N, C-alpha and C positions, 0 to 999 in steps of 0.2 A: 419523412422518417419519424418526426416528432410533432407534437401538437404545439400551438402557439401559447396556450394557456398554462400548460403544466411545466414546472421547472424541471430541467434536465440535469441529471448527474451522470458523469462518465466515471466508471470504475475500471481501472486496469488490473490485470491479474485476477479477473473475476470468476475464473473457472473452478476455484476450490478455495478452501481455507478462509482467511480473513477477507479476501476479495469477494468471494461468493456470499459470505455472511453479511458483509457491508452492503452489497447489492440488494439483498433481501430486506434489510432493515431500512435502507433509504427508500426503497419502493413502498414499504409499509408506511413511511413517513410522508408520502405524497409525491415523491419524485418519479419522473419517467427515467428509469435507469438504463443506461447504455453500457452493456457488459463487453469488455474486451479482454482477449487473451489469445495465445497462439493456438490453443486446442479448440477447434470449432465445436466438437461434440460436447465438451464440458460446458461452455458458455450457453449453448443452445439448451442444454438440459436445465441449467439454473434459470435461464430466462423463461422456459416453459413452466417451471415450478412457480415463478413469480406471477406469471400471467394467470395460471390456474388459481392462484390465491386472490385474483381480482385486481391486481396491480399492473402497472405499465412497465414494459421492458423491451429491449431490443438487444440482440446479440450481434457483435461485429468482430470477426477474427482479426487479430492485429498483433504484430511483433513490434513492441515499443522501440526497439533498436533500429527499425527500418524507417528512416526519416521520410522518404517519399510516400510510403504507405501511411505514415502518421499524418502527413499533410493532406493526403487524399481523404482520409477519415475525417479530419477536422472540417474539410470543405463540404462534407456530406451532411453535417449537422445543421439543423435550422437554428439551434440555440444551444448554449451551454451555460449553466448556472453554477455547477459544482464539478470540480475535477478531483478525483481521489487517485493519487499516484501510489498505487499499492504494489504493482509488479516489481519483483525483486527476488531475493533469495541468496543463499550461501552455498559455496562449493568448497569442500575440504576443510580440514582442521589441522593443517600442517604448520609447523613453525616457520617464521620468516626465512630461516636459513635454507629450507628445503621446499617451500611452497611453489606450486606450479604457476609460472607467470600467465599461462593461458587461463587458469581459474581466476586469477586476480583481474585479468583483463575482462573476462566475461562478467564478473560481478560488478565491475565498474560500469561496463556498458549498460547493463540492465538497471542497476540501482540508481545510477547517476545520469548517464546519458539518456536512458529511457524516460526518466522523470523530466529532464531538460526538454526532450523532444515534444512530449505531450504538453508541457507547460507553455513552451513557446508557441506551439501550433494553436492552442486553445485560448491563450491569454486575450487576444482581440475579442473573441466571443464572450469570454467571462467579463471583460470590461464593458462590452456593449450591453450585457444583461442589466447593468446598473446595480448589481448586488451579487458579485461573483465570489466564489471561494475556491482556493487551491489548497488541497490537503496533501501533505507529504508524509507518507508513512515511513518513518526512519526506524530507529531501534535504540535501545539503551547502548548498543554497540557503537552508535554514533556519538556517544557522550563520554564513554570510558572504554579503555582497552582491556583485553584479556588474552592470556596465552593461547596460542593455537587459532586465534581469530583474526590475524593481521589483515588478510585480504578483505574479509567481510567488514571488519572494523573500519578499514580505510574507505571502503565504498560507502558505508553508512555515515561516516564523518562527512564525506562529500555531499550526501543527500541533506544532512543537517545544515551544512554551510550554504547549500543552494537555497534552502528555505529561508534561512536567516538573511541572506543577501537580497533575495527577491523581495522580502518584506520591507527592507530599507529602500529599495529602488522604486517600488510602486506605491509607497505611502502617499496618500492624497487621492488615489484612484478608488473606485468602488469595488475593490477586490481585497479580500482577506487572505492571509497566508497562515495556515494552521499546520503545526507539526505534531504528530502523535508518535511517541517513542515507546513501543512495548518492550517489556522484558521477556521473561520465559513464557512462551505460548506453545501449547501442544496442538498442532494441527496434523492432518493426515499425511502431509508431504514434506514439510520443511526440513526436519532432521533427516528423514530418509533420503531426500535429494542431496543434502549436504554430504552424507556418507555413501553416496552412489548406490543406493538400494540396500545397504547393509542394515537390516532392521534391528539386529542385535545392538550395534553401535548406537543407532538412533534411540532405542529404548533406554539406553544408559543415561542419555541426556536428562531424562525425567525421573530416573530411578529414585524412589523414596520421597519424591515431592508429592504431597497429598493432592494438591489442587493447583496445577499450573494454570495460567490463563487459558481460556478457550478462544476460538475464532469469534464466537458471539460476544465475548467480553470486550474484545478490541473493537468489533463492529459497533457495539453499543456506545463505546467511547467516541468513535468517529462520528456517529449519527448525532450524539448529544452536542458535540462541538460544532458541527455543521448547522444545527438547528437553533443555535443561540441567536438572540436578536442581532440585527445587522451591525450595530455599533460595537458589539462585543467580539473581540478576537482572542482566541485561545492560542497564544503564540507557540507554546511548547507544553505538552502534557505527557508526563512520564507515567506509565501504568505497568505495575508489576504485580505478581501474585504476592500474597502476604508472606509466603515462605522465602521470598527472595529479597535480600537487603541490598544487593549490588550484583554486578555481573559475575563476581567471584565468591559471593557469600550467599549460599542457599542452604536452608534447613532441609535435611533429608532424614526421613524416618526409616532407617535400615535395620 
């Protein structure tokens, strides 16, 4: 599936948004990128684009919450040097008092258990590489709360704690643990998915914000962190647009 010489980077949730942008940038940086996501057509399209640009890529449909499928995927790889745990997402913006437990459960399953599944399955290969990197894409929601975000905030706090604990537990091994925590990012799907296809509500998230972060901005940050010298670990990097001072303080030009 992969070559012995080229370092391999696995990117989850790579069919669109930050995941797709990260796959493109890591491929351009010299990695053979293995793109995973549930939607086969999306990852195949991105992989084809990467290959057309003269870089190496492979598409592998995968649901990160399906542990047997994750284990089978891990066994199919010849090597793994970098894992980017990007698959995630938000559902709903209801207060704690009326939030749907099914939404909370789904967010935890994808954002936390999905990250756990891939990390556990690929950690032996990452260690065997002699220079492995685990990236956890959390969020500023994993560092501070905001109204209407309880379920997503809880899930991203879980992802943050997973990264922090893993770093403590594997210190002394040849594997880095990097956490990237983006603030407001405008992608083609995140807010629309959160509001169940309501494009009007999704647009209000970014109303008046001149320049939210783009998927490429976050992908550039991930690629920079991954390509630091082996002895340099970016424990936690928070990246926000200039217009955003915190989760609840955003400058809007209305």
